[in-house]
mmJSON file of the N, C-alpha and C atoms, coordinates in Angstrom:
{"data_MODEL":{"atom_site":{
"group_PDB":["ATOM","ATOM","ATOM","ATOM","ATOM","ATOM","ATOM","ATOM","ATOM","ATOM","ATOM","ATOM","ATOM","ATOM","ATOM","ATOM","ATOM","ATOM","ATOM","ATOM","ATOM","ATOM","ATOM","ATOM","ATOM","ATOM","ATOM","ATOM","ATOM","ATOM","ATOM","ATOM","ATOM","ATOM","ATOM","ATOM","ATOM","ATOM","ATOM","ATOM","ATOM","ATOM","ATOM","ATOM","ATOM","ATOM","ATOM","ATOM","ATOM","ATOM","ATOM","ATOM","ATOM","ATOM","ATOM","ATOM","ATOM","ATOM","ATOM","ATOM","ATOM","ATOM","ATOM","ATOM","ATOM","ATOM","ATOM","ATOM","ATOM","ATOM","ATOM","ATOM","ATOM","ATOM","ATOM","ATOM","ATOM","ATOM","ATOM","ATOM","ATOM","ATOM","ATOM","ATOM","ATOM","ATOM","ATOM","ATOM","ATOM","ATOM","ATOM","ATOM","ATOM","ATOM","ATOM","ATOM","ATOM","ATOM","ATOM","ATOM","ATOM","ATOM","ATOM","ATOM","ATOM","ATOM","ATOM","ATOM","ATOM","ATOM","ATOM","ATOM","ATOM","ATOM","ATOM","ATOM","ATOM","ATOM","ATOM","ATOM","ATOM","ATOM","ATOM","ATOM","ATOM","ATOM","ATOM","ATOM","ATOM","ATOM","ATOM","ATOM","ATOM","ATOM","ATOM","ATOM","ATOM","ATOM","ATOM","ATOM","ATOM","ATOM","ATOM","ATOM","ATOM","ATOM","ATOM","ATOM","ATOM","ATOM","ATOM","ATOM","ATOM","ATOM","ATOM","ATOM","ATOM","ATOM","ATOM","ATOM","ATOM","ATOM","ATOM","ATOM","ATOM","ATOM","ATOM","ATOM","ATOM","ATOM","ATOM","ATOM","ATOM","ATOM","ATOM","ATOM","ATOM","ATOM","ATOM","ATOM","ATOM","ATOM","ATOM","ATOM","ATOM","ATOM","ATOM","ATOM","ATOM","ATOM","ATOM","ATOM","ATOM","ATOM","ATOM","ATOM","ATOM","ATOM","ATOM","ATOM","ATOM","ATOM","ATOM","ATOM","ATOM","ATOM","ATOM","ATOM","ATOM","ATOM","ATOM","ATOM","ATOM","ATOM","ATOM","ATOM","ATOM","ATOM","ATOM","ATOM","ATOM","ATOM","ATOM","ATOM","ATOM","ATOM","ATOM","ATOM","ATOM","ATOM","ATOM","ATOM","ATOM","ATOM","ATOM","ATOM","ATOM"],
"id":[1,2,3,4,5,6,7,8,9,10,11,12,13,14,15,16,17,18,19,20,21,22,23,24,25,26,27,28,29,30,31,32,33,34,35,36,37,38,39,40,41,42,43,44,45,46,47,48,49,50,51,52,53,54,55,56,57,58,59,60,61,62,63,64,65,66,67,68,69,70,71,72,73,74,75,76,77,78,79,80,81,82,83,84,85,86,87,88,89,90,91,92,93,94,95,96,97,98,99,100,101,102,103,104,105,106,107,108,109,110,111,112,113,114,115,116,117,118,119,120,121,122,123,124,125,126,127,128,129,130,131,132,133,134,135,136,137,138,139,140,141,142,143,144,145,146,147,148,149,150,151,152,153,154,155,156,157,158,159,160,161,162,163,164,165,166,167,168,169,170,171,172,173,174,175,176,177,178,179,180,181,182,183,184,185,186,187,188,189,190,191,192,193,194,195,196,197,198,199,200,201,202,203,204,205,206,207,208,209,210,211,212,213,214,215,216,217,218,219,220,221,222,223,224,225,226,227,228,229,230,231,232,233,234,235,236,237],
"type_symbol":["N","C","C","N","C","C","N","C","C","N","C","C","N","C","C","N","C","C","N","C","C","N","C","C","N","C","C","N","C","C","N","C","C","N","C","C","N","C","C","N","C","C","N","C","C","N","C","C","N","C","C","N","C","C","N","C","C","N","C","C","N","C","C","N","C","C","N","C","C","N","C","C","N","C","C","N","C","C","N","C","C","N","C","C","N","C","C","N","C","C","N","C","C","N","C","C","N","C","C","N","C","C","N","C","C","N","C","C","N","C","C","N","C","C","N","C","C","N","C","C","N","C","C","N","C","C","N","C","C","N","C","C","N","C","C","N","C","C","N","C","C","N","C","C","N","C","C","N","C","C","N","C","C","N","C","C","N","C","C","N","C","C","N","C","C","N","C","C","N","C","C","N","C","C","N","C","C","N","C","C","N","C","C","N","C","C","N","C","C","N","C","C","N","C","C","N","C","C","N","C","C","N","C","C","N","C","C","N","C","C","N","C","C","N","C","C","N","C","C","N","C","C","N","C","C","N","C","C","N","C","C","N","C","C","N","C","C"],
"label_atom_id":["N","CA","C","N","CA","C","N","CA","C","N","CA","C","N","CA","C","N","CA","C","N","CA","C","N","CA","C","N","CA","C","N","CA","C","N","CA","C","N","CA","C","N","CA","C","N","CA","C","N","CA","C","N","CA","C","N","CA","C","N","CA","C","N","CA","C","N","CA","C","N","CA","C","N","CA","C","N","CA","C","N","CA","C","N","CA","C","N","CA","C","N","CA","C","N","CA","C","N","CA","C","N","CA","C","N","CA","C","N","CA","C","N","CA","C","N","CA","C","N","CA","C","N","CA","C","N","CA","C","N","CA","C","N","CA","C","N","CA","C","N","CA","C","N","CA","C","N","CA","C","N","CA","C","N","CA","C","N","CA","C","N","CA","C","N","CA","C","N","CA","C","N","CA","C","N","CA","C","N","CA","C","N","CA","C","N","CA","C","N","CA","C","N","CA","C","N","CA","C","N","CA","C","N","CA","C","N","CA","C","N","CA","C","N","CA","C","N","CA","C","N","CA","C","N","CA","C","N","CA","C","N","CA","C","N","CA","C","N","CA","C","N","CA","C","N","CA","C","N","CA","C","N","CA","C","N","CA","C","N","CA","C","N","CA","C","N","CA","C","N","CA","C","N","CA","C"],
"label_alt_id":[null,null,null,null,null,null,null,null,null,null,null,null,null,null,null,null,null,null,null,null,null,null,null,null,null,null,null,null,null,null,null,null,null,null,null,null,null,null,null,null,null,null,null,null,null,null,null,null,null,null,null,null,null,null,null,null,null,null,null,null,null,null,null,null,null,null,null,null,null,null,null,null,null,null,null,null,null,null,null,null,null,null,null,null,null,null,null,null,null,null,null,null,null,null,null,null,null,null,null,null,null,null,null,null,null,null,null,null,null,null,null,null,null,null,null,null,null,null,null,null,null,null,null,null,null,null,null,null,null,null,null,null,null,null,null,null,null,null,null,null,null,null,null,null,null,null,null,null,null,null,null,null,null,null,null,null,null,null,null,null,null,null,null,null,null,null,null,null,null,null,null,null,null,null,null,null,null,null,null,null,null,null,null,null,null,null,null,null,null,null,null,null,null,null,null,null,null,null,null,null,null,null,null,null,null,null,null,null,null,null,null,null,null,null,null,null,null,null,null,null,null,null,null,null,null,null,null,null,null,null,null,null,null,null,null,null,null],
"label_comp_id":["MET","MET","MET","SER","SER","SER","VAL","VAL","VAL","ASP","ASP","ASP","HIS","HIS","HIS","LEU","LEU","LEU","ARG","ARG","ARG","THR","THR","THR","MET","MET","MET","LEU","LEU","LEU","ASN","ASN","ASN","THR","THR","THR","LEU","LEU","LEU","LYS","LYS","LYS","GLN","GLN","GLN","TYR","TYR","TYR","SER","SER","SER","ASN","ASN","ASN","CYS","CYS","CYS","GLU","GLU","GLU","ILE","ILE","ILE","SER","SER","SER","LEU","LEU","LEU","THR","THR","THR","PHE","PHE","PHE","ASN","ASN","ASN","ASP","ASP","ASP","ASN","ASN","ASN","ASN","ASN","ASN","GLN","GLN","GLN","GLN","GLN","GLN","PRO","PRO","PRO","LEU","LEU","LEU","LEU","LEU","LEU","PHE","PHE","PHE","VAL","VAL","VAL","TYR","TYR","TYR","TYR","TYR","TYR","LYS","LYS","LYS","ASN","ASN","ASN","ASN","ASN","ASN","LEU","LEU","LEU","PHE","PHE","PHE","GLU","GLU","GLU","VAL","VAL","VAL","ILE","ILE","ILE","ASN","ASN","ASN","ALA","ALA","ALA","GLN","GLN","GLN","THR","THR","THR","LEU","LEU","LEU","VAL","VAL","VAL","VAL","VAL","VAL","ASP","ASP","ASP","THR","THR","THR","PHE","PHE","PHE","GLU","GLU","GLU","ALA","ALA","ALA","ILE","ILE","ILE","GLU","GLU","GLU","SER","SER","SER","THR","THR","THR","LEU","LEU","LEU","THR","THR","THR","ALA","ALA","ALA","ILE","ILE","ILE","ASP","ASP","ASP","ASN","ASN","ASN","GLU","GLU","GLU","ILE","ILE","ILE","GLU","GLU","GLU","HIS","HIS","HIS","LYS","LYS","LYS","PHE","PHE","PHE","LYS","LYS","LYS","LYS","LYS","LYS","THR","THR","THR","SER","SER","SER","THR","THR","THR"],
"label_asym_id":["A","A","A","A","A","A","A","A","A","A","A","A","A","A","A","A","A","A","A","A","A","A","A","A","A","A","A","A","A","A","A","A","A","A","A","A","A","A","A","A","A","A","A","A","A","A","A","A","A","A","A","A","A","A","A","A","A","A","A","A","A","A","A","A","A","A","A","A","A","A","A","A","A","A","A","A","A","A","A","A","A","A","A","A","A","A","A","A","A","A","A","A","A","A","A","A","A","A","A","A","A","A","A","A","A","A","A","A","A","A","A","A","A","A","A","A","A","A","A","A","A","A","A","A","A","A","A","A","A","A","A","A","A","A","A","A","A","A","A","A","A","A","A","A","A","A","A","A","A","A","A","A","A","A","A","A","A","A","A","A","A","A","A","A","A","A","A","A","A","A","A","A","A","A","A","A","A","A","A","A","A","A","A","A","A","A","A","A","A","A","A","A","A","A","A","A","A","A","A","A","A","A","A","A","A","A","A","A","A","A","A","A","A","A","A","A","A","A","A","A","A","A","A","A","A","A","A","A","A","A","A","A","A","A","A","A","A"],
"label_entity_id":["1","1","1","1","1","1","1","1","1","1","1","1","1","1","1","1","1","1","1","1","1","1","1","1","1","1","1","1","1","1","1","1","1","1","1","1","1","1","1","1","1","1","1","1","1","1","1","1","1","1","1","1","1","1","1","1","1","1","1","1","1","1","1","1","1","1","1","1","1","1","1","1","1","1","1","1","1","1","1","1","1","1","1","1","1","1","1","1","1","1","1","1","1","1","1","1","1","1","1","1","1","1","1","1","1","1","1","1","1","1","1","1","1","1","1","1","1","1","1","1","1","1","1","1","1","1","1","1","1","1","1","1","1","1","1","1","1","1","1","1","1","1","1","1","1","1","1","1","1","1","1","1","1","1","1","1","1","1","1","1","1","1","1","1","1","1","1","1","1","1","1","1","1","1","1","1","1","1","1","1","1","1","1","1","1","1","1","1","1","1","1","1","1","1","1","1","1","1","1","1","1","1","1","1","1","1","1","1","1","1","1","1","1","1","1","1","1","1","1","1","1","1","1","1","1","1","1","1","1","1","1","1","1","1","1","1","1"],
"label_seq_id":[1,1,1,2,2,2,3,3,3,4,4,4,5,5,5,6,6,6,7,7,7,8,8,8,9,9,9,10,10,10,11,11,11,12,12,12,13,13,13,14,14,14,15,15,15,16,16,16,17,17,17,18,18,18,19,19,19,20,20,20,21,21,21,22,22,22,23,23,23,24,24,24,25,25,25,26,26,26,27,27,27,28,28,28,29,29,29,30,30,30,31,31,31,32,32,32,33,33,33,34,34,34,35,35,35,36,36,36,37,37,37,38,38,38,39,39,39,40,40,40,41,41,41,42,42,42,43,43,43,44,44,44,45,45,45,46,46,46,47,47,47,48,48,48,49,49,49,50,50,50,51,51,51,52,52,52,53,53,53,54,54,54,55,55,55,56,56,56,57,57,57,58,58,58,59,59,59,60,60,60,61,61,61,62,62,62,63,63,63,64,64,64,65,65,65,66,66,66,67,67,67,68,68,68,69,69,69,70,70,70,71,71,71,72,72,72,73,73,73,74,74,74,75,75,75,76,76,76,77,77,77,78,78,78,79,79,79],
"pdbx_PDB_ins_code":[null,null,null,null,null,null,null,null,null,null,null,null,null,null,null,null,null,null,null,null,null,null,null,null,null,null,null,null,null,null,null,null,null,null,null,null,null,null,null,null,null,null,null,null,null,null,null,null,null,null,null,null,null,null,null,null,null,null,null,null,null,null,null,null,null,null,null,null,null,null,null,null,null,null,null,null,null,null,null,null,null,null,null,null,null,null,null,null,null,null,null,null,null,null,null,null,null,null,null,null,null,null,null,null,null,null,null,null,null,null,null,null,null,null,null,null,null,null,null,null,null,null,null,null,null,null,null,null,null,null,null,null,null,null,null,null,null,null,null,null,null,null,null,null,null,null,null,null,null,null,null,null,null,null,null,null,null,null,null,null,null,null,null,null,null,null,null,null,null,null,null,null,null,null,null,null,null,null,null,null,null,null,null,null,null,null,null,null,null,null,null,null,null,null,null,null,null,null,null,null,null,null,null,null,null,null,null,null,null,null,null,null,null,null,null,null,null,null,null,null,null,null,null,null,null,null,null,null,null,null,null,null,null,null,null,null,null],
"Cartn_x":[-5.242,-6.494,-7.532,-8.336,-9.342,-10.501,-11.176,-12.343,-13.445,-13.589,-14.609,-14.341,-13.081,-12.727,-12.99,-12.628,-12.871,-14.366,-15.144,-16.6,-17.16,-16.659,-17.092,-16.758,-15.579,-15.167,-16.066,-16.413,-17.301,-18.707,-19.172,-20.47,-20.468,-19.343,-19.218,-19.302,-18.622,-18.722,-20.173,-20.866,-22.267,-23.159,-22.926,-23.743,-23.601,-22.402,-22.144,-21.949,-22.842,-22.709,-22.795,-23.344,-23.424,-22.135,-21.162,-19.86,-18.821,-17.721,-16.661,-15.604,-15.923,-15.001,-14.485,-13.203,-12.639,-11.665,-11.368,-10.368,-9.225,-8.015,-6.841,-6.055,-5.731,-4.922,-3.551,-2.514,-1.139,-0.351,0.723,1.636,2.637,3.602,4.592,5.468,5.539,6.321,5.446,4.229,3.261,2.814,2.91,2.397,0.945,0.043,-1.362,-1.57,-2.389,-2.802,-4.234,-5.109,-6.541,-7.137,-8.146,-8.986,-10.402,-11.118,-12.494,-13.39,-14.478,-15.467,-16.851,-17.807,-19.206,-19.948,-20.421,-21.109,-22.318,-23.396,-24.602,-25.035,-24.985,-25.398,-24.536,-23.309,-22.375,-21.004,-20.322,-18.926,-18.066,-17.122,-16.161,-14.797,-14.187,-12.837,-11.959,-11.013,-10.178,-8.743,-8.21,-6.815,-5.97,-5.096,-4.313,-3.331,-2.894,-1.918,-2.579,-3.663,-4.307,-5.496,-5.984,-7.175,-8.447,-8.407,-9.597,-10.557,-11.82,-12.849,-13.795,-13.945,-14.929,-15.986,-17.248,-18.327,-19.05,-19.526,-20.194,-21.363,-22.437,-23.603,-23.482,-22.912,-22.897,-21.538,-21.58,-20.348,-19.519,-20.162,-19.42,-18.646,-19.245,-18.53,-17.407,-17.602,-16.554,-15.383,-15.689,-14.649,-13.824,-14.49,-13.808,-12.9,-13.4,-12.6,-11.362,-11.52,-10.376,-9.358,-9.831,-8.943,-8.198,-8.898,-8.268,-7.206,-7.499,-6.536,-5.28,-5.48,-4.329,-3.511,-4.184,-3.475,-2.7,-3.315,-2.655,-1.41,-1.519,-0.4,0.775,0.475,1.558,2.164,1.395,1.965,2.885,2.462,3.247,4.586,4.586,5.828,6.724,6.177,7.0,7.702,7.341,8.005,9.025],
"Cartn_y":[1.6,0.891,1.901,1.477,2.392,2.554,3.674,3.953,2.936,2.55,1.561,0.218,-0.18,-1.445,-1.359,-0.257,-0.07,-0.045,0.603,0.635,-0.796,-1.601,-2.998,-3.757,-3.521,-4.196,-3.784,-2.507,-2.049,-2.617,-2.699,-3.324,-4.785,-5.461,-6.863,-6.976,-6.083,-6.088,-5.945,-5.034,-4.758,-5.946,-6.534,-7.656,-8.865,-9.084,-10.231,-9.777,-8.935,-8.357,-9.39,-10.56,-11.603,-12.419,-12.107,-12.774,-11.829,-12.377,-11.554,-11.263,-10.324,-9.91,-8.533,-8.304,-6.975,-6.64,-5.376,-4.9,-4.305,-4.55,-3.948,-3.222,-1.98,-1.178,-1.018,-1.409,-1.361,-0.272,0.167,1.112,0.331,1.023,0.381,-0.639,-0.545,-1.497,-2.614,-2.724,-3.742,-3.588,-2.363,-2.072,-1.589,-2.092,-1.692,-0.194,0.394,1.792,1.878,1.118,1.163,-0.239,-0.398,-1.59,-1.11,-1.828,-1.447,-2.655,-2.421,-3.445,-2.912,-3.819,-3.427,-4.128,-3.34,-3.884,-3.024,-3.667,-2.96,-1.886,-2.227,-1.324,-0.073,-0.143,0.976,0.459,1.288,1.004,1.582,0.809,1.271,1.369,2.54,2.749,3.007,2.12,2.189,2.507,3.559,3.92,2.92,2.208,1.138,1.656,2.893,3.441,4.038,4.782,5.472,4.709,3.723,2.943,3.798,4.98,5.825,5.188,5.08,4.462,5.547,5.609,6.496,5.619,5.997,5.204,6.014,5.289,5.911,5.043,5.697,4.975,4.674,5.596,5.497,5.056,4.39,3.949,5.148,6.166,7.325,8.039,8.221,8.877,7.986,6.676,5.735,5.807,5.861,6.009,7.265,8.36,9.631,9.528,8.921,8.783,7.926,6.823,5.951,6.705,7.374,8.139,9.22,9.936,11.002,10.45,9.348,8.751,8.271,7.605,7.086,8.234,9.214,10.372,11.106,11.292,11.972,11.188,9.881,9.053,9.147,9.083,9.113,10.502,11.554,12.906,13.067,12.508,12.615,11.893,10.719,9.955,10.425,11.187,11.644,12.977,13.613,14.892,14.719],
"Cartn_z":[-6.687,-6.849,-7.331,-8.281,-8.821,-7.844,-7.975,-7.135,-7.422,-8.676,-9.023,-8.359,-8.32,-7.662,-6.159,-5.563,-4.131,-3.838,-4.69,-4.525,-4.565,-5.484,-5.579,-4.301,-3.768,-2.527,-1.362,-1.281,-0.21,-0.386,-1.617,-1.874,-1.461,-1.662,-1.25,0.267,0.989,2.455,2.894,2.242,2.596,2.244,1.085,0.629,1.548,2.063,2.93,4.378,4.829,6.17,7.284,6.994,8.021,8.112,7.271,7.306,7.917,8.331,8.901,7.841,6.961,5.913,6.274,6.062,6.311,5.198,5.073,4.132,4.935,4.507,5.134,4.06,4.329,3.417,4.052,3.308,3.797,3.088,3.749,3.105,2.248,1.7,0.825,1.545,2.868,3.673,4.235,3.706,4.126,5.581,6.096,7.431,7.293,8.119,8.001,8.226,7.366,7.509,8.016,7.362,7.662,7.647,8.473,8.45,8.16,7.325,6.998,7.227,7.971,8.285,7.952,7.824,7.717,8.843,9.819,10.989,11.305,11.69,12.119,11.132,9.851,8.767,8.649,9.117,9.016,8.571,7.814,7.49,8.599,9.081,10.083,9.417,9.502,8.994,10.213,10.443,11.639,11.235,11.798,11.587,12.369,11.678,12.315,13.351,13.213,14.165,15.397,15.194,16.316,16.888,16.117,16.458,16.54,15.94,15.858,14.857,15.266,14.434,13.928,12.615,12.001,11.346,11.489,10.911,9.844,8.835,7.699,7.264,6.858,6.36,4.874,4.119,2.666,2.128,1.012,0.359,-0.084,-0.634,-1.141,-0.04,1.123,2.221,2.753,2.695,3.097,2.128,0.827,-0.19,0.042,0.333,0.575,1.794,2.852,4.077,3.834,3.125,2.819,1.985,0.954,0.083,0.858,1.715,2.505,3.45,4.112,5.044,4.322,3.195,2.458,1.882,1.318,0.756,1.851,3.016,4.137,4.578,4.659,5.1,4.122,2.82,1.847,1.704,1.917,1.924,3.126,4.25,5.482,5.359,4.72,4.598,3.481,2.518,1.408,1.701,2.798,3.147,4.223],
"occupancy":[1.0,1.0,1.0,1.0,1.0,1.0,1.0,1.0,1.0,1.0,1.0,1.0,1.0,1.0,1.0,1.0,1.0,1.0,1.0,1.0,1.0,1.0,1.0,1.0,1.0,1.0,1.0,1.0,1.0,1.0,1.0,1.0,1.0,1.0,1.0,1.0,1.0,1.0,1.0,1.0,1.0,1.0,1.0,1.0,1.0,1.0,1.0,1.0,1.0,1.0,1.0,1.0,1.0,1.0,1.0,1.0,1.0,1.0,1.0,1.0,1.0,1.0,1.0,1.0,1.0,1.0,1.0,1.0,1.0,1.0,1.0,1.0,1.0,1.0,1.0,1.0,1.0,1.0,1.0,1.0,1.0,1.0,1.0,1.0,1.0,1.0,1.0,1.0,1.0,1.0,1.0,1.0,1.0,1.0,1.0,1.0,1.0,1.0,1.0,1.0,1.0,1.0,1.0,1.0,1.0,1.0,1.0,1.0,1.0,1.0,1.0,1.0,1.0,1.0,1.0,1.0,1.0,1.0,1.0,1.0,1.0,1.0,1.0,1.0,1.0,1.0,1.0,1.0,1.0,1.0,1.0,1.0,1.0,1.0,1.0,1.0,1.0,1.0,1.0,1.0,1.0,1.0,1.0,1.0,1.0,1.0,1.0,1.0,1.0,1.0,1.0,1.0,1.0,1.0,1.0,1.0,1.0,1.0,1.0,1.0,1.0,1.0,1.0,1.0,1.0,1.0,1.0,1.0,1.0,1.0,1.0,1.0,1.0,1.0,1.0,1.0,1.0,1.0,1.0,1.0,1.0,1.0,1.0,1.0,1.0,1.0,1.0,1.0,1.0,1.0,1.0,1.0,1.0,1.0,1.0,1.0,1.0,1.0,1.0,1.0,1.0,1.0,1.0,1.0,1.0,1.0,1.0,1.0,1.0,1.0,1.0,1.0,1.0,1.0,1.0,1.0,1.0,1.0,1.0,1.0,1.0,1.0,1.0,1.0,1.0,1.0,1.0,1.0,1.0,1.0,1.0,1.0,1.0,1.0,1.0,1.0,1.0],
"B_iso_or_equiv":[0.0,0.0,0.0,0.0,0.0,0.0,0.0,0.0,0.0,0.0,0.0,0.0,0.0,0.0,0.0,0.0,0.0,0.0,0.0,0.0,0.0,0.0,0.0,0.0,0.0,0.0,0.0,0.0,0.0,0.0,0.0,0.0,0.0,0.0,0.0,0.0,0.0,0.0,0.0,0.0,0.0,0.0,0.0,0.0,0.0,0.0,0.0,0.0,0.0,0.0,0.0,0.0,0.0,0.0,0.0,0.0,0.0,0.0,0.0,0.0,0.0,0.0,0.0,0.0,0.0,0.0,0.0,0.0,0.0,0.0,0.0,0.0,0.0,0.0,0.0,0.0,0.0,0.0,0.0,0.0,0.0,0.0,0.0,0.0,0.0,0.0,0.0,0.0,0.0,0.0,0.0,0.0,0.0,0.0,0.0,0.0,0.0,0.0,0.0,0.0,0.0,0.0,0.0,0.0,0.0,0.0,0.0,0.0,0.0,0.0,0.0,0.0,0.0,0.0,0.0,0.0,0.0,0.0,0.0,0.0,0.0,0.0,0.0,0.0,0.0,0.0,0.0,0.0,0.0,0.0,0.0,0.0,0.0,0.0,0.0,0.0,0.0,0.0,0.0,0.0,0.0,0.0,0.0,0.0,0.0,0.0,0.0,0.0,0.0,0.0,0.0,0.0,0.0,0.0,0.0,0.0,0.0,0.0,0.0,0.0,0.0,0.0,0.0,0.0,0.0,0.0,0.0,0.0,0.0,0.0,0.0,0.0,0.0,0.0,0.0,0.0,0.0,0.0,0.0,0.0,0.0,0.0,0.0,0.0,0.0,0.0,0.0,0.0,0.0,0.0,0.0,0.0,0.0,0.0,0.0,0.0,0.0,0.0,0.0,0.0,0.0,0.0,0.0,0.0,0.0,0.0,0.0,0.0,0.0,0.0,0.0,0.0,0.0,0.0,0.0,0.0,0.0,0.0,0.0,0.0,0.0,0.0,0.0,0.0,0.0,0.0,0.0,0.0,0.0,0.0,0.0,0.0,0.0,0.0,0.0,0.0,0.0],
"pdbx_formal_charge":[null,null,null,null,null,null,null,null,null,null,null,null,null,null,null,null,null,null,null,null,null,null,null,null,null,null,null,null,null,null,null,null,null,null,null,null,null,null,null,null,null,null,null,null,null,null,null,null,null,null,null,null,null,null,null,null,null,null,null,null,null,null,null,null,null,null,null,null,null,null,null,null,null,null,null,null,null,null,null,null,null,null,null,null,null,null,null,null,null,null,null,null,null,null,null,null,null,null,null,null,null,null,null,null,null,null,null,null,null,null,null,null,null,null,null,null,null,null,null,null,null,null,null,null,null,null,null,null,null,null,null,null,null,null,null,null,null,null,null,null,null,null,null,null,null,null,null,null,null,null,null,null,null,null,null,null,null,null,null,null,null,null,null,null,null,null,null,null,null,null,null,null,null,null,null,null,null,null,null,null,null,null,null,null,null,null,null,null,null,null,null,null,null,null,null,null,null,null,null,null,null,null,null,null,null,null,null,null,null,null,null,null,null,null,null,null,null,null,null,null,null,null,null,null,null,null,null,null,null,null,null,null,null,null,null,null,null],
"auth_seq_id":[1,1,1,2,2,2,3,3,3,4,4,4,5,5,5,6,6,6,7,7,7,8,8,8,9,9,9,10,10,10,11,11,11,12,12,12,13,13,13,14,14,14,15,15,15,16,16,16,17,17,17,18,18,18,19,19,19,20,20,20,21,21,21,22,22,22,23,23,23,24,24,24,25,25,25,26,26,26,27,27,27,28,28,28,29,29,29,30,30,30,31,31,31,32,32,32,33,33,33,34,34,34,35,35,35,36,36,36,37,37,37,38,38,38,39,39,39,40,40,40,41,41,41,42,42,42,43,43,43,44,44,44,45,45,45,46,46,46,47,47,47,48,48,48,49,49,49,50,50,50,51,51,51,52,52,52,53,53,53,54,54,54,55,55,55,56,56,56,57,57,57,58,58,58,59,59,59,60,60,60,61,61,61,62,62,62,63,63,63,64,64,64,65,65,65,66,66,66,67,67,67,68,68,68,69,69,69,70,70,70,71,71,71,72,72,72,73,73,73,74,74,74,75,75,75,76,76,76,77,77,77,78,78,78,79,79,79],
"auth_comp_id":["MET","MET","MET","SER","SER","SER","VAL","VAL","VAL","ASP","ASP","ASP","HIS","HIS","HIS","LEU","LEU","LEU","ARG","ARG","ARG","THR","THR","THR","MET","MET","MET","LEU","LEU","LEU","ASN","ASN","ASN","THR","THR","THR","LEU","LEU","LEU","LYS","LYS","LYS","GLN","GLN","GLN","TYR","TYR","TYR","SER","SER","SER","ASN","ASN","ASN","CYS","CYS","CYS","GLU","GLU","GLU","ILE","ILE","ILE","SER","SER","SER","LEU","LEU","LEU","THR","THR","THR","PHE","PHE","PHE","ASN","ASN","ASN","ASP","ASP","ASP","ASN","ASN","ASN","ASN","ASN","ASN","GLN","GLN","GLN","GLN","GLN","GLN","PRO","PRO","PRO","LEU","LEU","LEU","LEU","LEU","LEU","PHE","PHE","PHE","VAL","VAL","VAL","TYR","TYR","TYR","TYR","TYR","TYR","LYS","LYS","LYS","ASN","ASN","ASN","ASN","ASN","ASN","LEU","LEU","LEU","PHE","PHE","PHE","GLU","GLU","GLU","VAL","VAL","VAL","ILE","ILE","ILE","ASN","ASN","ASN","ALA","ALA","ALA","GLN","GLN","GLN","THR","THR","THR","LEU","LEU","LEU","VAL","VAL","VAL","VAL","VAL","VAL","ASP","ASP","ASP","THR","THR","THR","PHE","PHE","PHE","GLU","GLU","GLU","ALA","ALA","ALA","ILE","ILE","ILE","GLU","GLU","GLU","SER","SER","SER","THR","THR","THR","LEU","LEU","LEU","THR","THR","THR","ALA","ALA","ALA","ILE","ILE","ILE","ASP","ASP","ASP","ASN","ASN","ASN","GLU","GLU","GLU","ILE","ILE","ILE","GLU","GLU","GLU","HIS","HIS","HIS","LYS","LYS","LYS","PHE","PHE","PHE","LYS","LYS","LYS","LYS","LYS","LYS","THR","THR","THR","SER","SER","SER","THR","THR","THR"],
"auth_asym_id":["A","A","A","A","A","A","A","A","A","A","A","A","A","A","A","A","A","A","A","A","A","A","A","A","A","A","A","A","A","A","A","A","A","A","A","A","A","A","A","A","A","A","A","A","A","A","A","A","A","A","A","A","A","A","A","A","A","A","A","A","A","A","A","A","A","A","A","A","A","A","A","A","A","A","A","A","A","A","A","A","A","A","A","A","A","A","A","A","A","A","A","A","A","A","A","A","A","A","A","A","A","A","A","A","A","A","A","A","A","A","A","A","A","A","A","A","A","A","A","A","A","A","A","A","A","A","A","A","A","A","A","A","A","A","A","A","A","A","A","A","A","A","A","A","A","A","A","A","A","A","A","A","A","A","A","A","A","A","A","A","A","A","A","A","A","A","A","A","A","A","A","A","A","A","A","A","A","A","A","A","A","A","A","A","A","A","A","A","A","A","A","A","A","A","A","A","A","A","A","A","A","A","A","A","A","A","A","A","A","A","A","A","A","A","A","A","A","A","A","A","A","A","A","A","A","A","A","A","A","A","A","A","A","A","A","A","A"],
"auth_atom_id":["N","CA","C","N","CA","C","N","CA","C","N","CA","C","N","CA","C","N","CA","C","N","CA","C","N","CA","C","N","CA","C","N","CA","C","N","CA","C","N","CA","C","N","CA","C","N","CA","C","N","CA","C","N","CA","C","N","CA","C","N","CA","C","N","CA","C","N","CA","C","N","CA","C","N","CA","C","N","CA","C","N","CA","C","N","CA","C","N","CA","C","N","CA","C","N","CA","C","N","CA","C","N","CA","C","N","CA","C","N","CA","C","N","CA","C","N","CA","C","N","CA","C","N","CA","C","N","CA","C","N","CA","C","N","CA","C","N","CA","C","N","CA","C","N","CA","C","N","CA","C","N","CA","C","N","CA","C","N","CA","C","N","CA","C","N","CA","C","N","CA","C","N","CA","C","N","CA","C","N","CA","C","N","CA","C","N","CA","C","N","CA","C","N","CA","C","N","CA","C","N","CA","C","N","CA","C","N","CA","C","N","CA","C","N","CA","C","N","CA","C","N","CA","C","N","CA","C","N","CA","C","N","CA","C","N","CA","C","N","CA","C","N","CA","C","N","CA","C","N","CA","C","N","CA","C","N","CA","C","N","CA","C","N","CA","C","N","CA","C","N","CA","C","N","CA","C"],
"pdbx_PDB_model_num":[1,1,1,1,1,1,1,1,1,1,1,1,1,1,1,1,1,1,1,1,1,1,1,1,1,1,1,1,1,1,1,1,1,1,1,1,1,1,1,1,1,1,1,1,1,1,1,1,1,1,1,1,1,1,1,1,1,1,1,1,1,1,1,1,1,1,1,1,1,1,1,1,1,1,1,1,1,1,1,1,1,1,1,1,1,1,1,1,1,1,1,1,1,1,1,1,1,1,1,1,1,1,1,1,1,1,1,1,1,1,1,1,1,1,1,1,1,1,1,1,1,1,1,1,1,1,1,1,1,1,1,1,1,1,1,1,1,1,1,1,1,1,1,1,1,1,1,1,1,1,1,1,1,1,1,1,1,1,1,1,1,1,1,1,1,1,1,1,1,1,1,1,1,1,1,1,1,1,1,1,1,1,1,1,1,1,1,1,1,1,1,1,1,1,1,1,1,1,1,1,1,1,1,1,1,1,1,1,1,1,1,1,1,1,1,1,1,1,1,1,1,1,1,1,1,1,1,1,1,1,1,1,1,1,1,1,1]
}}}
């Protein structure tokens, strides 16, 4: 998925903050890796395995966190 597309999706979460919209990122086996929400003016990135929640104010820092988590997961499974 392109960064521009992901940025658009995060902007949509922010724009419709009064709705219950979330993003789920799955691995190649369709197992959830991350859940992303926008609540209380913050993006929440939740690791599906550890349930650790990281919060971010800005879209750019959220993009970086998502990219890092996905990259880390795929490096871990490819070795």
